[in-house]
N, C-alpha and C positions, 0 to 999 in steps of 0.2 A: 204292476200287480205283484204282490208277494207270493213266493213259492212256499216259504216257511215262516211262521211267526216265531219270536223268541220262545214263547211258551211251548209251541210244538217241537222245537229243536230240543228243548230240555226234556220234554216228556219222551220223545223218541229215543234219545241217547242215554238218558239218565245222568247227563252232565250238568255242570253249572255254567251260567252265562251271565255276565254283568251287562245290564242294559236291556232294552226291549226293541232294538232296531230289527225289522223284518229283513229277510234275505230274499233276493229275486233269482238266484241261480246257485249252482254248486260248481266249484272249481278245484282242481288238483294241480294246476300249473299256472304260475304267475304270467307266463307269456301269453295266455289266452284269457286271463281273468278279466271279467267285467265289473264295473262298479256295482256294488250291491250284492256281489256273490258271497257265499260262505266258502272260505279257503280251507280245504281239508289237508292237514300236514301229514301226508303219507310217507313211508320210508320205502325207497326202491333203490335205484342206482345212487340217488342222493336223498338226504333227509329233508323232507318238506319243511321241517321246523326251522331250517336255515333261511327260509324265504318268507316267514310269516311277516316280519316287519315290512318287507317289500310289498307283500300282498295288501297289508293294511294301508300303506302309503298310496297304493294304486286305487284305493277305494273300496276294498272288501268290507262288507258290513260286519263280518266277524271271522274268526279263524278257529278251527277245531284243532286242539292240541292235546298232547298227553305228557308234556313236560314244560317247565318254565322256559320263557324266552328272555334272555338277558337284554336289558336296554329299553324294554317296553314300559310305558307309564303303567301305573297300578290300575288304572281304569280302562285299560285296553280291552276291546270286546273279544275275549277269548272264551270259546266253548270248551271247557276242560272235561276231558273224558279219560278213562283208564288206558284206552288204546285207540288210536285214531282209525285203524283199519276196522276194528270191531265197531267203532262208532259210526263209520260210513255204512257198514253192513246193517247196523240197527236202523239207521236213517232210511236205507233202502227198503227194509222190511216195513217200516212205518209208511213209506210212500206207497208200497204196494197195498197195504192193508186199508188205507184211506180212499183208494181209487175204486169206484164202482164200475169201471169200464171192463171190456173184455181184453184179455192178454193172450198173445201168441208167443211161443218160444220156438226158436230154430236152432238146430245143431246139425252136424254132418261133417264128413271129412273134407269136402269142398262145397262151395256154393252157399255158405251161410250168409255172408254179407250181401251178395247179389239178391238172394231170396228175401232178406230182411228189407232191402231198399225197395224191391218190387212190392212187397207186402205193404210197406209204408204208403206207397202211392195208391194201391188198390183200396186199402181201408180208409185212406185219407180222402177218397172220393165219397165216402158215406158219412164220415164224422171226424171230429178232432183226434188225431193220431200221434202218439209219441214213440220215438225210436232213437237210439243212440246216433250221434253224428258220425261216428267211426266204428271200427271193429272193437267195441268195448265189450268183450265177451269173457273176461276172466274174473278172478276173485275180487278184484276192485272194480272192474268195468261193469259187471252186472249190478252191483249195489249202487254204483254211481248213476247208471241209467235209471234205476228205480227211484233214486233220491231226487232226480231231476224231473220226474214225471208229474205234471200238473194234476191235481186231484180231479179236475173236470175232464180228463182224457176219456173219450169214448172207447178208444183202442190203444194198445201198446204192443210193440213188437220187441222182443228181447232175444238178442243173439247170445248163444252160449257155446263156448269152446272148451278145449282141453289140450293139455300136453302130456298128462300122466293119469294113470288110473285113479278113480275116485274123485275127480274134480267136477264132473257135471252134476252129480246128484245134489249136493248142497245148493248149487246155483239154481237148479230147477225148482227145488223146494222154496227158495227165496222168491223166485219169480212167480210161482204158483199160477201157471198158465191154464187157460180154458182149452187151448189147443196146442199141441207140441209136435214139431215136425223133425224128421231126420232126412236131410237132403240126399245123402248117399253114404255108402260105406267104402272106403278106399284106404290106401297105404299111408296117409298123412300120420305122422307121429308113430309109425308102427315100431320104430326102434325102441320107444318107450313102452310099448304095449305088449310086444312079443308075438303078435299074429293078428289076422283080421278078425278072428272070432272074438278076441278081447276088445278090439275096436268096436265091433258091433254091440257087444254087451255095454261097453261104456257109453256109446251114443244112445243106445236104447234106454238107459237109465233116466233120460230126460222125462219119460212117461211117469216116473214116480213122483214127479212134482205136480202132476195134473190135479186140478180141483175135482171134487166129486162130480161125475157126469161128464168129465172132460174127454177130448177126442185126440187120438194119436194119428198123425198123418205120416205115411211110411212109403218108401220107394218100392213100388210093385215089381220093378225090373231087377231089384237086387237079389242076389243069391241068398241074401240074409233076411229076406222079407218074412219068412215063417219064424225065424228066430226073434226078429224084432217084434213080430206080432205077439208071440208068446210072452215076451218081456212086458209089452204093453198091457196085455190082459192081466198078467200076474200083478202088475202095478195098480190095477184098478181102472184102466181106460174103459169107458162106457161104449166107445165106438172107435172103429178103425177105418181110415179112408186111405186107399191105395192110389198112388199116382204113378204115371209113367206110360211107356209104350205098350205094356202088356195088355191084351184084350180084357183082362179081368179087372183092370184099374177103373175105379169110379171116376177119376179125373184123368182122361187118356190123351196123351200126346199122339195125335193121328199122323201129323206131318210136320216137318220142320225144314227150312231151307234158308240160305243166305242170298238175299237179293243183290242185284248187280251194284246197287248204290251202297252196299255194306250193311243194310239193315237186316234184321232176323225176322223171318215170318214163321208163325206157328199156327197150326190148326189144332185146337184143343176141344175134345168132346167132353162136355160137362153134363153127366147124367143124360146121355142120348142127344144133347143139344150141341151142334158144332159151333165153335166160336173162333173167329180169326183174330189172332194177336200179332201185332207188328211192333217191333221195338227198334229204336235207333242205336243198336248195339250189334256187333258182329260176333257170331258164335253160336253153334247149335246148343252149347251148354246153357245159354241164356234161355232158350226155349224150355229146357228141362227145369231150370229154376222157376220160370213163369208157371209151369205146370204145378209145381210144389206150392208156390204162393197162391194160386187160384184155389188149390185144394184147402189151403188154410182159411181162405175167405169163406169157402163153403162150411168148413168146420166151425167157424165163428157165427154161422147162421145168417150170413149175407148171400146175395145173389152174385156169384162169381162172374157170370156172363155179363151182367149189367156193369160190373166194376172193371172188366177187362180193358176197355179203351184207355183207362188211366195209364196203362203201360206204354202208351205212345210217348210218355214223358220220361221214360227210364233211360238213364245213361250210366254206363259203368264208371266208377270213381277213378281217381288217379292211381295208376299202377295196376289197375284191374281190367285192362282191355280197352281203355280209351284210345282212339285213333286220331292222329293229326299229321298234317303234311310237314315235312322237314326239308330244309334246303340241302341239296347236294350239287356238286359241280355240274352245271348245265341244265338244272331243273329241280324237281322235288322228288321225294320218295314218301311213301306212306308208312308211318311208324305206328305199330300196335304196342302200346306200353302195358306189359304184364309183369312189371318189375317188382310188384309188391310182395309176391310170395309164389311158392311153387311146390305143391305136393304132386306125386306121380299122376293121379287122375286129372288134375288141372293141367299138368304139362302135356299129357296126351291130347286133351280137349283143345288146348291152344295150338298144338301142332296140326291137328286135324282141321281147325279153322283156317290156319295159314294155307294149308294145301287147297282149300276151297276158294281162296281169294284170288281173282284174276290179276295178272300182272306179268310183265316180261321175265322178272325174276322174283322168287320168294326166298327171303333170307331169314334164317333162324339164328338168333344170338342167345345162347343158353348158359346159365350159371348152375352151380351145384344146387341140388336139393338137400335138405337137412333133416335130421332127426329120424333117419331110416335104419340106423344101427346095422345089424348083421345083414339086412336085406339091401343095403345101399348099392353094393356093386351090381347085383342082378337087376335092380330097378333102373339104374342109370343105363346099363347096357341094353335093357329091354326097350328103351326108347328108339333104338336104331331104325326100326321099321318106319315109325312115324317121322322121325327127323330126316330120314333119307328121302322123304318126298319133297323136301325143300330143295331149291337149286343150289344154295350155298349155306353152310352151317359154320358158325363161330361158337367156340366154347371156352369157358374158363373154370378153373378149379380142378383139384385132383380127381374128383368123382366123375365130372364130365369128360375128363381125359379118356375114360373107359368107353364112353359113347363115341367120342371123336375117333378113336382108333378103329372103330368098326364101320366107319362111313367110307363109301367109295372115294378114291382120291379126287375125283372130279367134283365132289360135293364139299370137300374140306376148304373152309375159308382160312381159319387160324385157330390155334389153341394158345391160351396165355395162362399164367398162373393165377391172375385175379382180374376183376372187371376194370380196374384202373389201367392195366396193361392192355387189355383187350379193346377198350373204347376207341383209341386212335386207329387201330387196325380196321375195325368195322367202319369207322367214319370214312377212311381213305378208300375203302372198297366199294362203297355204295354208288349206284348209278341212278339216273332219272327213271322213274317208273317202278323202282324196286318196292316191294312190300316187305317190311322188316318187323319181325316179332322179337321182342326183348323180354326174356322171362328167367327167373331164378328165385331161389329162396331169398328172404329178406337179408339174411346174413351174407349172401353172396354179393350184395350191394350193386345189383344191376341197374339201379337208378343212376349210377355214375355213367353208364353207357347211354342212358336216356338223355342225361344232361348234356353229354358231349354231342349227341345228335341234334339237340334242340337249341343249344346256346347260340347258334348262328341263325336261328329261325324265329327268335323272339323279337 
Protein backbone atom coordinates (compact mmCIF):
# COMPACT_ATOMS: atom_id res chain seq x y z
CA UNK A 1 0.00 0.00 0.00
CA UNK A 2 1.47 3.36 -1.02
CA UNK A 3 2.16 6.05 1.53
CA UNK A 4 2.69 8.81 -1.03
CA UNK A 5 1.92 8.93 -4.73
CA UNK A 6 4.31 10.71 -7.05
CA UNK A 7 1.77 13.47 -7.61
CA UNK A 8 1.31 13.93 -3.86
CA UNK A 9 5.09 14.19 -3.38
CA UNK A 10 5.31 16.87 -6.04
CA UNK A 11 2.39 18.80 -4.59
CA UNK A 12 3.66 18.60 -1.01
CA UNK A 13 7.24 19.65 -1.71
CA UNK A 14 6.93 21.77 -4.84
CA UNK A 15 9.67 19.59 -6.29
CA UNK A 16 10.07 17.87 -9.62
CA UNK A 17 10.09 14.09 -9.95
CA UNK A 18 10.60 11.93 -13.00
CA UNK A 19 8.28 8.92 -13.13
CA UNK A 20 5.19 7.98 -11.19
CA UNK A 21 6.31 5.22 -8.85
CA UNK A 22 4.55 5.48 -5.46
CA UNK A 23 6.56 5.23 -2.24
CA UNK A 24 5.68 3.01 0.69
CA UNK A 25 7.88 4.59 3.35
CA UNK A 26 10.33 7.38 4.16
CA UNK A 27 14.00 6.77 4.99
CA UNK A 28 16.93 8.97 5.95
CA UNK A 29 19.39 6.10 6.51
CA UNK A 30 20.44 3.50 3.94
CA UNK A 31 21.18 1.02 6.73
CA UNK A 32 17.47 0.74 7.54
CA UNK A 33 16.04 1.57 4.13
CA UNK A 34 13.35 -0.77 2.78
CA UNK A 35 12.52 -1.29 -0.90
CA UNK A 36 9.89 1.23 -1.97
CA UNK A 37 11.06 3.96 0.42
CA UNK A 38 11.66 7.58 -0.47
CA UNK A 39 15.25 8.28 0.59
CA UNK A 40 15.68 11.86 1.89
CA UNK A 41 19.27 13.06 1.54
CA UNK A 42 19.70 15.14 4.70
CA UNK A 43 22.93 16.76 5.83
CA UNK A 44 24.13 15.94 9.34
CA UNK A 45 27.44 14.43 10.39
CA UNK A 46 27.56 13.17 6.79
CA UNK A 47 25.84 14.36 3.62
CA UNK A 48 23.01 12.04 2.64
CA UNK A 49 23.60 12.91 -1.02
CA UNK A 50 26.70 10.71 -0.86
CA UNK A 51 24.43 7.71 -0.30
CA UNK A 52 21.76 8.32 -2.93
CA UNK A 53 23.21 5.84 -5.43
CA UNK A 54 23.39 3.21 -2.66
CA UNK A 55 19.77 3.92 -1.68
CA UNK A 56 18.49 3.53 -5.23
CA UNK A 57 20.49 0.34 -5.69
CA UNK A 58 18.89 -1.01 -2.51
CA UNK A 59 15.41 -0.49 -3.95
CA UNK A 60 14.43 3.05 -2.98
CA UNK A 61 11.50 4.19 -5.13
CA UNK A 62 12.98 7.70 -5.29
CA UNK A 63 15.42 10.02 -3.55
CA UNK A 64 14.81 13.60 -2.43
CA UNK A 65 17.85 15.71 -3.33
CA UNK A 66 18.84 19.35 -3.63
CA UNK A 67 21.95 18.90 -5.81
CA UNK A 68 23.10 16.79 -8.70
CA UNK A 69 24.40 13.29 -8.00
CA UNK A 70 27.33 12.36 -10.27
CA UNK A 71 27.14 9.01 -12.03
CA UNK A 72 23.38 8.51 -11.92
CA UNK A 73 21.44 7.86 -15.13
CA UNK A 74 19.45 10.76 -16.52
CA UNK A 75 16.15 9.05 -15.71
CA UNK A 76 17.00 8.28 -12.06
CA UNK A 77 13.93 8.82 -9.85
CA UNK A 78 15.06 11.99 -8.08
CA UNK A 79 12.64 14.29 -6.27
CA UNK A 80 14.46 17.58 -6.76
CA UNK A 81 13.81 20.32 -4.18
CA UNK A 82 15.53 23.55 -3.18
CA UNK A 83 16.57 22.14 0.23
CA UNK A 84 16.06 18.60 1.51
CA UNK A 85 15.39 19.54 5.14
CA UNK A 86 12.79 22.08 4.05
CA UNK A 87 11.41 19.45 1.68
CA UNK A 88 11.04 16.95 4.51
CA UNK A 89 9.35 19.59 6.66
CA UNK A 90 6.93 20.37 3.82
CA UNK A 91 6.19 16.67 3.43
CA UNK A 92 5.57 16.42 7.18
CA UNK A 93 3.18 19.38 7.04
CA UNK A 94 1.30 17.73 4.17
CA UNK A 95 1.16 14.46 6.09
CA UNK A 96 -0.38 16.25 9.04
CA UNK A 97 -2.83 18.20 6.87
CA UNK A 98 -4.22 15.14 5.10
CA UNK A 99 -4.79 13.13 8.29
CA UNK A 100 -8.23 13.41 9.86
CA UNK A 101 -7.27 11.59 13.05
CA UNK A 102 -6.53 13.00 16.51
CA UNK A 103 -2.96 14.05 17.30
CA UNK A 104 -1.26 14.15 20.70
CA UNK A 105 2.11 15.82 21.31
CA UNK A 106 4.41 15.16 24.27
CA UNK A 107 7.33 17.16 25.63
CA UNK A 108 9.05 17.45 29.00
CA UNK A 109 12.46 17.35 30.63
CA UNK A 110 12.25 13.57 31.08
CA UNK A 111 9.66 10.89 30.36
CA UNK A 112 8.83 11.91 26.79
CA UNK A 113 9.65 8.64 25.08
CA UNK A 114 8.16 6.45 27.80
CA UNK A 115 4.93 8.45 27.78
CA UNK A 116 4.85 8.34 23.97
CA UNK A 117 5.18 4.55 23.98
CA UNK A 118 2.50 4.16 26.64
CA UNK A 119 0.16 6.40 24.70
CA UNK A 120 0.82 4.40 21.54
CA UNK A 121 -0.45 1.30 23.36
CA UNK A 122 -3.41 3.03 25.00
CA UNK A 123 -4.67 4.66 21.81
CA UNK A 124 -3.78 1.61 19.77
CA UNK A 125 -6.37 -0.33 21.76
CA UNK A 126 -9.06 1.95 20.33
CA UNK A 127 -7.92 2.53 16.73
CA UNK A 128 -5.00 2.66 14.24
CA UNK A 129 -2.25 4.68 15.94
CA UNK A 130 0.95 6.12 14.48
CA UNK A 131 4.07 7.06 16.45
CA UNK A 132 7.79 7.28 15.78
CA UNK A 133 9.79 4.08 16.21
CA UNK A 134 12.44 5.93 18.24
CA UNK A 135 13.04 9.30 19.90
CA UNK A 136 12.52 11.25 16.70
CA UNK A 137 11.75 14.51 18.46
CA UNK A 138 13.93 17.18 16.83
CA UNK A 139 13.92 19.41 13.73
CA UNK A 140 14.09 16.43 11.38
CA UNK A 141 12.53 13.77 13.62
CA UNK A 142 9.13 15.45 13.98
CA UNK A 143 8.61 16.09 10.24
CA UNK A 144 9.88 12.57 9.50
CA UNK A 145 7.30 11.13 11.89
CA UNK A 146 4.53 13.17 10.27
CA UNK A 147 5.68 12.29 6.75
CA UNK A 148 5.52 8.60 7.68
CA UNK A 149 2.00 8.91 9.09
CA UNK A 150 -0.63 6.99 7.11
CA UNK A 151 -3.53 9.20 6.08
CA UNK A 152 -5.90 6.66 7.65
CA UNK A 153 -4.43 6.97 11.16
CA UNK A 154 -7.09 7.41 13.83
CA UNK A 155 -4.44 8.71 16.23
CA UNK A 156 -0.87 9.94 16.14
CA UNK A 157 1.57 10.54 18.99
CA UNK A 158 4.34 13.06 18.34
CA UNK A 159 7.30 13.46 20.68
CA UNK A 160 8.86 16.93 20.75
CA UNK A 161 12.20 17.72 22.34
CA UNK A 162 14.67 20.59 22.52
CA UNK A 163 18.25 21.48 23.36
CA UNK A 164 18.07 25.25 22.98
CA UNK A 165 15.51 28.04 23.31
CA UNK A 166 12.96 28.41 20.54
CA UNK A 167 13.04 24.84 19.23
CA UNK A 168 9.68 23.52 20.48
CA UNK A 169 7.31 26.15 19.05
CA UNK A 170 7.87 25.49 15.32
CA UNK A 171 7.65 21.73 15.87
CA UNK A 172 4.45 22.09 17.90
CA UNK A 173 2.90 24.18 15.14
CA UNK A 174 3.94 21.58 12.58
CA UNK A 175 2.35 18.78 14.63
CA UNK A 176 -0.84 20.82 15.30
CA UNK A 177 -1.97 18.54 18.15
CA UNK A 178 -5.44 18.23 19.62
CA UNK A 179 -3.82 17.55 23.01
CA UNK A 180 -0.34 18.52 24.20
CA UNK A 181 1.39 17.34 27.36
CA UNK A 182 4.34 18.45 29.45
CA UNK A 183 5.59 15.46 31.45
CA UNK A 184 7.69 17.44 33.95
CA UNK A 185 10.05 20.37 34.33
CA UNK A 186 13.59 19.52 35.36
CA UNK A 187 17.24 20.40 34.80
CA UNK A 188 17.72 18.69 31.43
CA UNK A 189 19.60 21.05 29.03
CA UNK A 190 19.59 23.71 31.74
CA UNK A 191 23.09 24.73 30.68
CA UNK A 192 21.63 25.98 27.40
CA UNK A 193 18.56 27.56 28.99
CA UNK A 194 19.91 29.49 31.97
CA UNK A 195 17.38 28.38 34.58
CA UNK A 196 14.31 26.29 35.30
CA UNK A 197 11.93 29.16 34.54
CA UNK A 198 13.31 29.29 31.01
CA UNK A 199 12.93 25.51 30.72
CA UNK A 200 9.29 25.80 31.80
CA UNK A 201 8.62 28.57 29.30
CA UNK A 202 10.16 26.56 26.47
CA UNK A 203 8.30 23.37 27.34
CA UNK A 204 5.07 25.29 27.83
CA UNK A 205 5.31 26.69 24.31
CA UNK A 206 4.04 23.35 23.02
CA UNK A 207 0.54 24.65 23.79
CA UNK A 208 0.90 27.26 21.06
CA UNK A 209 0.64 24.47 18.50
CA UNK A 210 -2.77 23.27 19.71
CA UNK A 211 -5.62 23.29 17.23
CA UNK A 212 -8.61 25.43 18.24
CA UNK A 213 -10.42 23.73 21.11
CA UNK A 214 -7.27 21.79 22.08
CA UNK A 215 -6.33 20.59 25.56
CA UNK A 216 -3.12 21.07 27.55
CA UNK A 217 -2.12 18.23 29.89
CA UNK A 218 0.15 19.52 32.65
CA UNK A 219 2.02 18.16 35.71
CA UNK A 220 -0.07 19.18 38.73
CA UNK A 221 2.76 18.37 41.16
CA UNK A 222 5.21 20.74 39.46
CA UNK A 223 6.18 24.00 41.09
CA UNK A 224 5.65 25.43 37.60
CA UNK A 225 2.05 24.24 37.15
CA UNK A 226 0.59 27.73 37.45
CA UNK A 227 3.21 29.13 35.08
CA UNK A 228 2.54 26.39 32.53
CA UNK A 229 -1.22 26.88 32.88
CA UNK A 230 -0.89 30.60 32.21
CA UNK A 231 1.22 29.91 29.11
CA UNK A 232 -1.34 27.37 27.87
CA UNK A 233 -4.28 29.71 28.40
CA UNK A 234 -2.47 32.57 26.68
CA UNK A 235 -1.77 30.24 23.75
CA UNK A 236 -5.47 29.50 23.42
CA UNK A 237 -5.86 26.12 25.14
CA UNK A 238 -9.58 25.51 25.64
CA UNK A 239 -9.05 23.12 28.53
CA UNK A 240 -6.33 22.15 31.01
CA UNK A 241 -6.08 18.70 32.59
CA UNK A 242 -3.73 18.27 35.54
CA UNK A 243 -2.14 14.93 36.35
CA UNK A 244 -0.03 13.73 39.28
CA UNK A 245 -0.28 13.02 43.00
CA UNK A 246 -1.77 16.40 43.90
CA UNK A 247 -5.36 16.00 45.21
CA UNK A 248 -6.45 18.68 42.72
CA UNK A 249 -5.29 16.64 39.72
CA UNK A 250 -8.08 15.45 37.45
CA UNK A 251 -6.04 12.30 36.71
CA UNK A 252 -4.49 11.44 40.07
CA UNK A 253 -1.75 8.97 40.90
CA UNK A 254 -3.07 7.70 44.24
CA UNK A 255 -0.51 4.96 44.81
CA UNK A 256 2.56 3.45 43.14
CA UNK A 257 4.81 0.58 44.14
CA UNK A 258 7.33 -1.87 42.73
CA UNK A 259 6.25 -5.49 43.07
CA UNK A 260 8.65 -8.25 44.07
CA UNK A 261 8.80 -9.52 40.49
CA UNK A 262 10.01 -6.12 39.28
CA UNK A 263 6.74 -4.91 37.79
CA UNK A 264 5.35 -1.48 38.66
CA UNK A 265 1.83 -1.18 40.02
CA UNK A 266 -0.11 2.07 40.10
CA UNK A 267 -3.55 3.08 41.28
CA UNK A 268 -4.81 5.97 39.17
CA UNK A 269 -7.99 7.86 39.99
CA UNK A 270 -9.62 8.97 36.75
CA UNK A 271 -12.35 11.47 37.61
CA UNK A 272 -13.30 9.67 40.86
CA UNK A 273 -12.90 6.19 39.36
CA UNK A 274 -9.97 4.13 40.69
CA UNK A 275 -8.15 2.12 38.03
CA UNK A 276 -5.30 -0.31 38.73
CA UNK A 277 -2.44 -0.26 36.23
CA UNK A 278 0.33 -2.85 36.19
CA UNK A 279 3.34 -2.62 33.87
CA UNK A 280 6.22 -5.06 33.30
CA UNK A 281 8.68 -2.24 33.93
CA UNK A 282 10.56 -1.34 37.10
CA UNK A 283 10.40 2.23 38.42
CA UNK A 284 7.98 4.62 40.05
CA UNK A 285 8.62 7.09 37.23
CA UNK A 286 6.82 4.65 34.94
CA UNK A 287 3.71 5.15 37.07
CA UNK A 288 4.03 8.92 36.67
CA UNK A 289 4.41 8.58 32.91
CA UNK A 290 1.36 6.31 32.83
CA UNK A 291 -0.66 8.95 34.65
CA UNK A 292 0.32 11.51 32.00
CA UNK A 293 -0.50 9.11 29.16
CA UNK A 294 -3.92 8.31 30.64
CA UNK A 295 -4.61 12.04 30.95
CA UNK A 296 -3.85 12.41 27.24
CA UNK A 297 -6.28 9.61 26.42
CA UNK A 298 -8.97 11.54 28.30
CA UNK A 299 -7.96 14.75 26.55
CA UNK A 300 -8.54 13.07 23.18
CA UNK A 301 -12.05 12.07 24.19
CA UNK A 302 -11.46 8.37 24.90
CA UNK A 303 -12.17 6.33 28.03
CA UNK A 304 -8.82 6.11 29.81
CA UNK A 305 -10.08 3.54 32.32
CA UNK A 306 -11.13 1.22 29.52
CA UNK A 307 -7.82 1.64 27.69
CA UNK A 308 -5.62 1.20 30.82
CA UNK A 309 -5.16 -2.61 30.54
CA UNK A 310 -3.18 -2.01 27.34
CA UNK A 311 -0.27 -0.92 29.56
CA UNK A 312 0.28 -4.56 30.48
CA UNK A 313 2.19 -4.72 27.19
CA UNK A 314 4.46 -1.77 27.98
CA UNK A 315 8.18 -2.44 28.20
CA UNK A 316 10.95 0.18 28.30
CA UNK A 317 13.18 0.33 25.24
CA UNK A 318 16.86 -0.45 24.97
CA UNK A 319 18.90 1.72 27.31
CA UNK A 320 15.76 3.06 29.01
CA UNK A 321 15.35 0.74 31.98
CA UNK A 322 15.13 -2.69 30.39
CA UNK A 323 16.27 -5.38 32.84
CA UNK A 324 18.02 -8.67 32.06
CA UNK A 325 20.11 -11.32 33.77
CA UNK A 326 23.85 -11.26 33.06
CA UNK A 327 26.44 -13.89 33.86
CA UNK A 328 28.91 -13.27 36.68
CA UNK A 329 31.35 -15.73 38.25
CA UNK A 330 29.30 -18.24 40.21
CA UNK A 331 25.86 -17.15 38.99
CA UNK A 332 23.98 -14.19 37.58
CA UNK A 333 23.28 -10.53 38.36
CA UNK A 334 20.34 -8.36 37.30
CA UNK A 335 21.33 -5.54 34.94
CA UNK A 336 19.09 -2.45 34.68
CA UNK A 337 20.16 -0.77 31.45
CA UNK A 338 19.56 3.00 31.63
CA UNK A 339 22.52 3.80 29.39
CA UNK A 340 20.64 5.79 26.73
CA UNK A 341 20.66 9.13 28.51
CA UNK A 342 20.63 10.91 31.86
CA UNK A 343 19.18 14.21 32.99
CA UNK A 344 19.26 14.98 36.73
CA UNK A 345 15.56 14.12 37.36
CA UNK A 346 15.93 10.83 35.49
CA UNK A 347 19.15 10.03 37.34
CA UNK A 348 17.46 10.59 40.69
CA UNK A 349 14.48 8.46 39.65
CA UNK A 350 16.75 5.62 38.54
CA UNK A 351 18.70 5.68 41.81
CA UNK A 352 15.46 5.69 43.79
CA UNK A 353 14.28 2.66 41.81
CA UNK A 354 17.55 0.86 42.49
CA UNK A 355 17.16 1.51 46.23
CA UNK A 356 13.74 -0.17 46.17
CA UNK A 357 14.95 -3.26 44.36
CA UNK A 358 15.61 -6.25 46.68
CA UNK A 359 18.99 -7.93 46.41
CA UNK A 360 22.11 -8.71 48.44
CA UNK A 361 23.92 -5.75 46.84
CA UNK A 362 22.70 -2.83 44.78
CA UNK A 363 25.38 -1.45 42.48
CA UNK A 364 25.21 1.92 40.70
CA UNK A 365 27.41 2.55 37.66
CA UNK A 366 27.17 6.24 36.73
CA UNK A 367 28.55 8.37 33.90
CA UNK A 368 28.60 12.13 33.50
CA UNK A 369 25.41 14.05 32.76
CA UNK A 370 25.74 16.63 29.98
CA UNK A 371 24.46 20.07 28.91
CA UNK A 372 24.22 21.35 32.48
CA UNK A 373 26.59 24.32 32.08
CA UNK A 374 27.30 26.30 35.22
CA UNK A 375 24.90 24.08 37.19
CA UNK A 376 26.83 20.88 36.46
CA UNK A 377 29.05 20.72 39.55
CA UNK A 378 26.17 21.25 41.98
CA UNK A 379 23.83 18.85 40.18
CA UNK A 380 26.38 16.03 40.12
CA UNK A 381 27.30 16.58 43.77
CA UNK A 382 23.60 16.77 44.61
CA UNK A 383 23.17 13.11 43.71
CA UNK A 384 25.24 12.02 46.72
CA UNK A 385 22.24 11.32 48.94
CA UNK A 386 20.48 9.10 46.39
CA UNK A 387 23.65 7.41 45.15
CA UNK A 388 24.74 6.77 48.73
CA UNK A 389 21.79 4.41 49.18
CA UNK A 390 23.48 1.95 46.81
CA UNK A 391 25.84 -0.59 48.35
CA UNK A 392 28.56 0.09 45.79
CA UNK A 393 29.01 2.97 43.34
CA UNK A 394 31.22 3.12 40.24
CA UNK A 395 31.67 6.41 38.39
CA UNK A 396 33.37 7.68 35.27
CA UNK A 397 34.04 11.11 33.84
CA UNK A 398 35.26 14.38 35.39
CA UNK A 399 31.82 15.52 36.57
CA UNK A 400 30.95 12.26 38.31
CA UNK A 401 34.29 12.53 40.13
CA UNK A 402 32.61 15.22 42.25
CA UNK A 403 29.92 12.77 43.31
CA UNK A 404 32.39 9.95 43.90
CA UNK A 405 34.45 12.09 46.26
CA UNK A 406 31.39 12.70 48.47
CA UNK A 407 30.53 9.03 48.95
CA UNK A 408 31.49 7.11 52.09
CA UNK A 409 34.62 5.03 51.51
CA UNK A 410 32.67 1.80 51.99
CA UNK A 411 30.37 2.72 49.08
CA UNK A 412 33.11 3.49 46.57
CA UNK A 413 33.70 0.89 43.89
CA UNK A 414 35.99 2.76 41.51
CA UNK A 415 36.26 5.92 39.43
CA UNK A 416 37.71 5.96 35.93
CA UNK A 417 38.30 8.58 33.28
CA UNK A 418 35.76 7.08 30.88
CA UNK A 419 33.35 4.18 30.42
CA UNK A 420 35.84 2.05 28.50
CA UNK A 421 38.22 2.12 31.46
CA UNK A 422 35.42 1.60 33.97
CA UNK A 423 33.76 -1.40 32.29
CA UNK A 424 36.33 -4.09 33.26
CA UNK A 425 36.42 -2.81 36.85
CA UNK A 426 32.66 -3.19 37.16
CA UNK A 427 32.64 -6.60 35.53
CA UNK A 428 35.32 -7.90 37.86
CA UNK A 429 33.54 -6.64 40.97
CA UNK A 430 30.08 -8.13 40.38
CA UNK A 431 28.78 -11.05 42.43
CA UNK A 432 25.80 -13.39 42.09
CA UNK A 433 22.54 -11.72 43.08
CA UNK A 434 23.76 -8.14 42.51
CA UNK A 435 21.32 -5.62 41.04
CA UNK A 436 23.29 -3.31 38.74
CA UNK A 437 22.11 0.07 37.42
CA UNK A 438 24.07 1.55 34.49
CA UNK A 439 23.18 5.16 33.64
CA UNK A 440 24.76 8.22 32.07
CA UNK A 441 24.42 10.72 29.27
CA UNK A 442 24.60 9.35 25.75
CA UNK A 443 27.93 11.13 25.33
CA UNK A 444 29.29 9.24 28.34
CA UNK A 445 29.00 6.04 26.30
CA UNK A 446 27.73 3.92 29.17
CA UNK A 447 26.55 1.41 26.59
CA UNK A 448 30.17 0.20 26.61
CA UNK A 449 29.67 -0.93 30.21
CA UNK A 450 26.42 -2.66 29.28
CA UNK A 451 28.16 -4.41 26.39
CA UNK A 452 30.96 -5.60 28.65
CA UNK A 453 28.46 -7.05 31.13
CA UNK A 454 26.31 -8.73 28.49
CA UNK A 455 28.88 -10.07 26.03
CA UNK A 456 29.29 -13.30 27.98
CA UNK A 457 25.52 -13.58 28.53
CA UNK A 458 24.37 -13.70 24.90
